[in-house]
C-alpha positions in Angstrom: 73.4 30.7 -86.8 75.9 28.8 -84.6 79.5 29.9 -84.3 82.2 28.1 -86.3 83.9 25.4 -84.3 87.6 26.2 -84.6 90.6 24.1 -83.6 94.2 24.9 -83.0 97.2 22.8 -84.0 99.1 22.3 -80.7 102.6 22.4 -82.3 102.0 25.8 -83.9 101.6 27.4 -80.5 103.7 25.2 -78.2 107.0 26.9 -78.9 109.1 29.8 -77.8 108.8 28.8 -74.1 105.0 28.7 -74.1 104.1 25.8 -71.8 101.5 23.1 -72.9 99.3 24.2 -70.0 99.3 27.8 -71.2 98.5 26.8 -74.8 95.6 24.7 -73.7 94.3 27.3 -71.2 94.5 30.2 -73.6 92.9 28.2 -76.5 90.0 27.5 -74.2 89.8 31.1 -73.0 89.7 32.5 -76.5 86.9 30.1 -77.4 88.5 27.4 -79.4 86.5 24.1 -79.4 89.3 21.7 -79.9 93.1 21.0 -80.1 94.8 18.9 -82.7 98.0 16.9 -82.8 99.1 17.1 -79.2 101.0 14.4 -77.3 98.9 12.0 -75.2 100.2 13.3 -71.9 98.2 16.5 -72.5 94.9 15.0 -73.6 93.3 15.1 -70.1 94.2 18.8 -69.8 92.3 19.5 -73.0 89.2 17.8 -71.6 89.7 19.5 -68.3 89.3 22.9 -70.1 86.1 21.8 -71.8 87.6 21.2 -75.2 87.8 18.2 -77.5 90.7 16.7 -79.3 89.9 16.9 -83.0 92.7 14.6 -84.4 96.0 13.0 -83.5 98.7 11.1 -85.4 97.6 7.5 -85.9 100.9 5.9 -86.6 104.6 6.6 -86.3 107.0 7.7 -89.1 105.8 10.1 -91.7 108.4 9.0 -94.3 107.9 5.3 -93.8 104.1 5.1 -94.3 101.5 3.0 -95.9 103.0 3.1 -99.4 105.6 0.5 -98.3 104.3 -3.0 -97.7 107.0 -3.7 -95.2 105.4 -1.1 -92.9 101.9 -2.5 -93.0 102.2 -4.9 -90.0 103.6 -2.1 -87.8 101.1 0.5 -89.0 98.2 -1.8 -88.6 99.2 -2.6 -85.1 99.7 1.1 -84.2 96.4 2.1 -85.8 94.4 -0.5 -83.9 96.0 0.5 -80.6 95.4 4.2 -81.3 91.8 3.6 -82.5 91.1 2.2 -79.0 92.8 5.2 -77.4 90.8 7.5 -79.6 87.6 5.9 -78.5 88.6 6.3 -74.8 89.4 10.0 -75.3 86.6 10.8 -77.7 88.9 11.6 -80.6 87.1 11.1 -83.9 90.0 11.0 -86.3 93.6 9.7 -86.7 96.1 11.1 -89.2 97.8 8.6 -91.5 100.7 9.1 -93.9 101.4 7.7 -97.3 105.2 7.9 -96.7 107.9 9.1 -99.0 108.3 7.9 -102.6 111.6 6.2 -101.9 111.9 5.3 -105.6 108.4 3.9 -105.9 106.2 4.9 -108.8 102.8 6.6 -108.2 101.1 3.4 -109.1 103.1 1.1 -106.8 102.8 3.6 -103.9 99.1 4.0 -104.6 98.4 0.3 -104.7 100.4 -0.3 -101.5 98.6 2.5 -99.7 95.2 1.1 -100.7 96.3 -2.3 -99.5 97.4 -0.9 -96.2 94.2 1.0 -95.6 92.1 -2.1 -96.5 93.8 -3.9 -93.6 92.3 -1.4 -91.1 89.3 0.2 -92.8 86.8 -2.3 -91.4 88.1 -1.8 -87.9 87.8 2.0 -88.4 84.2 1.7 -89.5 83.3 -0.6 -86.6 84.9 1.7 -84.1 83.6 4.9 -85.9 87.1 6.4 -86.2 88.0 8.3 -89.3 91.5 7.6 -90.8 92.6 10.8 -92.5 95.6 10.6 -94.9 97.3 13.9 -94.9 98.2 15.7 -98.1 101.5 17.4 -97.5 103.7 19.6 -99.8 106.8 17.9 -101.2 108.4 21.2 -102.4 109.2 22.9 -99.0 108.5 20.9 -95.9 108.4 17.2 -96.9 110.6 16.4 -99.8 109.7 13.1 -101.5 106.4 12.7 -99.7 104.1 10.7 -102.0 100.6 12.0 -101.1 101.4 15.5 -102.3 98.6 15.8 -104.9 94.9 15.9 -104.4 94.1 13.6 -107.3 96.5 10.9 -106.0 94.9 11.0 -102.5 91.3 11.0 -103.9 92.2 7.9 -106.0 93.4 6.1 -102.9 90.3 6.9 -100.9 88.0 6.1 -103.8 89.6 2.7 -104.2 89.6 1.9 -100.5 85.9 2.6 -100.6 85.4 3.2 -96.9 83.3 6.0 -95.3 86.0 6.1 -92.7 89.1 6.6 -94.9 89.4 10.3 -96.0 91.8 13.0 -96.9 93.1 15.7 -94.5 93.3 18.6 -96.9 95.8 21.1 -95.4 95.4 24.4 -97.2 98.9 25.5 -96.2 100.5 22.5 -97.8 98.3 22.4 -100.9 98.7 26.1 -101.7 102.5 25.4 -102.1 101.8 22.6 -104.6 
């Protein structure tokens, strides 16, 4: 039986004076296979230590996400650029965000999010990059975040209908909900 491939989330360890180089070096020494969500300036260091980058943020602004049509042009542009970077650095997945409710109903936010993903899902398929919409808790860390329930996220992914648009199911966030 092969060992479990584990990854660390960069931001959880890059704190308290621990340097990025120390985080990456120690993760490799311990036996982690990949690092997640680290700034681009550290990507080469991860590869230099024989690890992969599992996932990075695909577009700016967690609160202003795909559930707002006025963000679609910006997010599409950012995702297309970041898909090409992901290919260059062998990163298989990009994190996407629904955004905060901002007064929108579940239905309006869902429909807008689906529409936003449909603008980029074909490119993701062609480039073999998975877009992962993150489920986050809205009770503690991300008040007003729309994709805070599994059923809402599943419905978005089902309606987009792409093998390359999926959910990032964060156990920490979902156990709070």
